[in-house]
N, C-alpha and C positions, 0 to 999 in steps of 0.2 A: 558789633553789629548784631542786632536781634534777627534770628531766623536763618543765619548762615549766608553763604556767598553763592549758593548753587543757582544756576540759571537753567531752565529747561532747554532741551535741544530739539531741533527739527530734523527728523529722519529724512524727509524729502529735501534734497539739495545739500545734505551733509553740513548744515549750519550748526555751529556751536557743539559739534561733536568733539570727542577727545582729541582727534587728529587736528581739527580746526584750532583748538585751544593750544595744542603743542606748537603749532605754527607761530603763535605769538612769541614763543620762547626762542625761536631761531634768530640768529644774528643779534641777540640781546645779551651782552656779557653779564650784566647784573642779574638777570633772571637765570641764566645758565649756571650760576654759582650755586643755586639751590637744587639742581638736579645732577645725578651722577652722569659721567661722560657717556657711558653706553646704557642709556635708560631703556628698560623693557617697558614698553607702553602699556602692556596688559596689567602690570603690577601697580601702576599709578592711577588713582581715581580722578575723575573729573573734578570732584569737590576739592581735592587737594590742590590741583592745578589752578582752579578758580580762586581759592583762598590765597595762594601765592601771588597771583596777579593782583588781587585786591590789596594785599598788604605791601607788596614790593613795587608794582607798577600799576597804580590805580587808573592811570589814563588808558591802559590797554584793557583793563577790566571794564571800564565804562564804555569803551568802544564796542566790546562784545555785548554788553548789556543793552546798548542802543540798537544793535542789530536785532536782539531778541524783541525789544519793544516795537520796532518797525515791522518785523515779521508777524508779531501778534496782532498789530493793528490792521495789517493787510489780510489776515486770515479770514476766510469766509466761515461764518458760524452756521450758515443755513445748510451746508452740504448739498446744495442744489435742490432741496426739496421745497415745493410750493404747495401750500395747503389752501384749499378753497372751501368756504362755508356758504351754503345756500340759506339765506334768511327769507322767510316768507313775509309778505306785506303785513300780515296780522302781527307778527313779532316786531316788525319795524314800528308799527303804530304803538305797541305797548312800550317800546323803548322811548319813544317821543313823549309819552304821557308820564314817564317815570319822574317822580319827584322824591328827592332824598329826604329822609327824616332825621332829625337831630334830637338828642336827648337833653 
């Protein structure tokens, strides 16, 4: 895979954080074989966990990736800011008379 397996996380709602990803490993015998029994969560990176999911249980990786895509699609990019521009009638007339030139 080009570009790695990393998925950005959302700090609001704790989605796709390291703890959220580790939850995917619980009650999954196949995945648990790749982690020590008493894993210290601070020593394992998100990238490592996501690469394990991608290579061992791709269905769980795709589940997390779909969560990311849905959150990104629902995210407001405007940050609630509304911009207003006052255009004078003279400027509006100039725009209507505009004719593009081609070379």
